[in-house]
Legacy VTK file of the C-alpha trace (Angstrom):
# vtk DataFile Version 3.0
C-alpha trace
ASCII
DATASET POLYDATA
POINTS 285 float
154.976 51.779 -44.108
157.086 49.328 -42.131
160.725 50.353 -42.110
163.080 47.483 -41.289
166.071 49.554 -40.227
167.658 53.000 -40.078
168.757 54.054 -43.554
172.315 52.983 -44.443
172.635 50.927 -41.243
173.166 47.777 -43.275
176.248 46.228 -41.675
176.141 42.834 -40.032
176.252 43.127 -36.260
179.573 41.299 -36.060
181.177 43.835 -38.420
179.468 46.983 -37.101
181.260 49.702 -35.188
177.958 51.257 -34.055
174.713 49.472 -33.120
171.355 51.252 -33.105
168.243 50.094 -31.280
164.820 51.609 -30.622
163.007 52.014 -27.307
159.277 52.591 -28.013
158.387 53.681 -24.495
156.551 56.731 -23.115
154.634 55.541 -20.048
155.882 58.334 -17.751
155.026 61.196 -20.127
153.624 64.184 -18.240
152.323 66.526 -20.959
152.231 65.310 -24.584
152.524 61.604 -25.304
153.518 59.687 -28.402
157.296 59.269 -28.143
156.753 55.506 -28.311
156.203 56.073 -32.039
159.516 57.876 -32.456
161.868 55.001 -33.361
159.901 54.080 -36.471
159.207 57.723 -37.405
162.905 58.558 -37.156
163.827 55.506 -39.221
161.346 56.551 -41.908
162.754 60.080 -41.918
166.297 58.738 -42.292
165.526 57.658 -45.858
165.262 61.318 -46.880
169.033 61.880 -46.935
171.876 61.201 -49.349
174.439 58.697 -48.136
177.145 61.194 -49.088
177.363 63.948 -46.488
178.401 67.185 -48.167
179.563 68.908 -44.998
181.923 66.033 -44.179
182.904 65.151 -47.765
182.455 61.518 -46.768
179.932 58.747 -47.364
177.954 57.383 -44.444
178.193 53.911 -45.963
181.884 53.915 -45.050
180.935 53.673 -41.349
179.678 50.152 -40.494
176.404 50.484 -38.572
173.844 47.847 -37.609
170.226 48.444 -36.617
169.047 45.853 -34.100
165.404 46.916 -34.290
163.109 47.855 -31.411
162.935 46.456 -27.923
159.502 45.267 -26.726
156.778 47.631 -25.577
157.485 47.313 -21.869
154.991 47.915 -19.078
156.507 49.079 -15.760
159.564 51.299 -15.908
161.603 48.716 -14.005
161.077 46.256 -16.873
162.099 48.901 -19.409
165.250 49.771 -17.473
166.221 46.117 -17.182
165.603 45.433 -20.876
167.391 48.539 -22.147
170.370 47.972 -19.847
170.648 44.356 -21.045
170.610 45.363 -24.717
173.123 48.164 -24.165
175.374 45.933 -22.038
175.498 43.347 -24.811
176.518 46.028 -27.317
179.149 47.551 -25.038
180.463 44.100 -24.153
180.925 43.382 -27.853
183.140 46.464 -28.155
180.596 48.526 -30.096
179.058 51.960 -29.588
175.325 51.906 -28.741
172.913 54.541 -30.057
169.437 54.259 -28.532
166.467 55.877 -30.274
163.607 56.861 -27.992
161.127 56.987 -26.689
161.187 59.134 -23.555
164.217 60.342 -21.598
163.749 57.671 -18.936
165.706 55.347 -21.239
168.961 57.307 -20.864
169.899 56.145 -17.333
169.158 52.583 -18.416
171.743 52.822 -21.203
174.288 54.579 -18.983
174.069 51.689 -16.512
175.638 49.468 -19.203
178.920 51.373 -18.859
181.512 51.350 -16.084
181.134 54.137 -13.561
184.165 55.959 -14.958
182.264 57.528 -17.871
181.002 61.092 -17.887
177.599 62.122 -19.202
176.748 65.246 -21.168
173.072 65.899 -21.839
171.263 68.266 -24.175
167.971 69.194 -22.533
165.607 72.096 -21.947
165.011 70.766 -18.439
167.307 69.864 -15.592
165.579 66.463 -15.074
167.038 66.266 -11.575
163.971 65.302 -9.574
164.476 62.337 -7.286
160.926 61.224 -8.080
158.083 62.585 -10.183
154.455 61.491 -9.866
155.680 58.723 -7.544
158.019 57.369 -10.227
161.799 57.351 -9.674
162.452 56.322 -13.305
160.346 59.151 -14.756
161.647 61.125 -17.713
161.859 64.046 -15.260
164.460 62.134 -13.208
166.937 61.211 -15.942
169.883 63.315 -14.723
169.290 62.188 -11.113
169.303 58.486 -12.020
172.358 58.960 -14.251
174.111 60.684 -11.350
173.291 57.686 -9.144
175.541 55.621 -11.424
178.433 57.906 -12.440
178.365 60.509 -9.668
176.692 63.910 -9.702
180.004 65.647 -10.387
180.321 63.804 -13.727
176.932 64.815 -15.203
176.304 68.115 -16.993
173.207 69.071 -18.986
173.500 71.924 -21.498
170.771 74.085 -23.002
168.833 74.101 -19.713
166.131 76.744 -19.349
163.679 75.204 -16.882
163.793 73.590 -13.452
161.604 73.351 -10.367
162.231 75.052 -7.040
163.079 71.662 -5.519
165.566 70.904 -8.286
167.232 74.260 -7.725
167.677 73.442 -4.043
168.997 69.957 -4.790
171.441 71.036 -7.477
173.026 73.529 -5.079
173.042 71.072 -2.192
174.475 68.180 -4.201
176.734 70.177 -6.525
175.203 69.476 -9.914
176.626 71.566 -12.773
174.690 72.689 -15.825
175.102 75.143 -18.711
172.045 77.279 -19.332
170.805 78.051 -22.803
171.234 81.736 -22.007
174.958 81.222 -21.400
175.226 79.422 -24.737
173.368 82.148 -26.615
175.651 84.754 -25.047
179.027 82.968 -25.210
178.549 80.353 -27.944
178.197 76.604 -28.113
181.944 75.918 -28.197
182.487 77.713 -24.888
179.473 75.921 -23.427
180.746 72.476 -24.420
184.252 73.253 -23.183
182.825 74.343 -19.840
180.749 71.164 -19.611
183.678 68.885 -20.454
185.893 70.622 -17.916
183.252 70.087 -15.234
182.673 66.432 -16.187
186.435 65.746 -16.122
186.233 62.371 -17.855
187.846 61.196 -21.095
184.986 58.883 -22.087
181.651 60.639 -22.627
178.109 59.382 -23.066
175.786 61.837 -24.842
172.052 61.967 -24.172
169.991 64.279 -26.397
166.486 65.221 -25.353
165.280 66.829 -28.560
163.402 69.453 -26.518
166.815 71.013 -25.938
166.349 72.346 -29.469
164.012 75.316 -29.788
160.425 74.289 -30.622
160.597 76.475 -33.724
162.816 73.686 -35.150
161.583 70.722 -33.084
157.924 71.255 -32.130
156.963 67.594 -31.719
158.261 66.936 -28.221
156.673 65.936 -24.939
157.487 69.157 -23.062
158.312 72.029 -25.459
160.189 74.994 -23.985
160.944 78.210 -25.959
164.359 79.947 -26.241
166.197 76.740 -27.117
169.262 75.718 -29.072
169.483 75.851 -32.855
170.075 72.606 -34.792
173.483 73.786 -36.004
174.561 74.310 -32.401
173.705 70.694 -31.585
175.517 69.555 -34.724
178.598 71.455 -33.555
178.295 69.924 -30.082
178.260 66.411 -31.554
181.381 67.155 -33.584
183.209 68.458 -30.528
182.288 65.393 -28.475
182.916 62.772 -31.159
186.498 61.868 -30.127
185.216 61.127 -26.612
181.899 59.393 -27.379
181.309 55.867 -26.119
177.526 55.885 -26.551
174.508 58.057 -27.204
170.748 58.262 -27.168
168.283 60.635 -28.784
164.869 60.811 -27.192
161.515 62.600 -26.699
160.417 62.948 -30.330
156.601 62.733 -30.289
155.906 62.539 -34.026
152.124 63.033 -33.958
152.579 66.689 -32.898
154.039 68.049 -36.159
154.394 67.300 -39.871
157.578 65.280 -39.583
160.174 68.012 -39.110
161.231 66.881 -35.614
161.796 63.289 -36.741
163.770 64.593 -39.718
166.008 66.623 -37.430
166.440 63.643 -35.106
167.420 61.382 -38.003
169.896 63.964 -39.275
171.479 64.378 -35.836
171.873 60.605 -35.506
173.517 60.517 -38.935
175.758 63.379 -37.806
176.805 61.352 -34.760
177.506 58.267 -36.861
179.694 60.210 -39.258
181.451 62.195 -36.525
182.248 58.994 -34.617
183.472 57.381 -37.822
185.781 60.310 -38.526
187.063 60.433 -34.952
187.862 56.696 -35.025
189.711 57.005 -38.357
LINES 1 286
285 0 1 2 3 4 5 6 7 8 9 10 11 12 13 14 15 16 17 18 19 20 21 22 23 24 25 26 27 28 29 30 31 32 33 34 35 36 37 38 39 40 41 42 43 44 45 46 47 48 49 50 51 52 53 54 55 56 57 58 59 60 61 62 63 64 65 66 67 68 69 70 71 72 73 74 75 76 77 78 79 80 81 82 83 84 85 86 87 88 89 90 91 92 93 94 95 96 97 98 99 100 101 102 103 104 105 106 107 108 109 110 111 112 113 114 115 116 117 118 119 120 121 122 123 124 125 126 127 128 129 130 131 132 133 134 135 136 137 138 139 140 141 142 143 144 145 146 147 148 149 150 151 152 153 154 155 156 157 158 159 160 161 162 163 164 165 166 167 168 169 170 171 172 173 174 175 176 177 178 179 180 181 182 183 184 185 186 187 188 189 190 191 192 193 194 195 196 197 198 199 200 201 202 203 204 205 206 207 208 209 210 211 212 213 214 215 216 217 218 219 220 221 222 223 224 225 226 227 228 229 230 231 232 233 234 235 236 237 238 239 240 241 242 243 244 245 246 247 248 249 250 251 252 253 254 255 256 257 258 259 260 261 262 263 264 265 266 267 268 269 270 271 272 273 274 275 276 277 278 279 280 281 282 283 284
């Protein structure tokens, strides 16, 4: 089934407040592949939902959204980064909010590069993703936070929900001053306290949100490239999106590998994207 666009993203580009685009790319995957199929799987899943969102008492059709389709299936990561940054820069330059649908987490730094360096970045992720290089690849999915920090500064990047990092990453985060909020802190103190701590550390008014779906516990999101137990619950991520909405200038959702489950991860991804669209719409009046 070929799905032309994300459900209810029917606005003309010129009239849209938000512009979606897919990045079918997973060439640096290190465990389970298939996230290149995620953009279409998430679009298909998006047709499951009512346009009227009960929890918001609003209709998603009231928020003008355009779906620009997928970017090409790039080869080298440098080509992907260039292509994604160009698409995102065009959207940002037109005064719209980009939402990228991945694909692997290597796309996130490419989108962030479309923004001025005065944005802050909050990530949802099971992993710290702070390697300088992984398997001889500086644009690997395992380097997303490091490459984002190259653009906005390490002090303006915070990942939440973290429950895994390497010995080298631990040494680098202490040496360079990277902040993060562990999933254990969130389970103990709550998601609101975790987000408030992250925003205080980032210290920027304009926030870009990158969601690696493996930040959610694999009980809810099993179809990911690198599943890690003890994760966040979907309602916690929903709450996080609502808290960030007044600050959001852009977003991506990545690392859904749809061949590894029966569609539940793509459904959650589609619902979280819809949550972001509605929350942004509410925050912008």
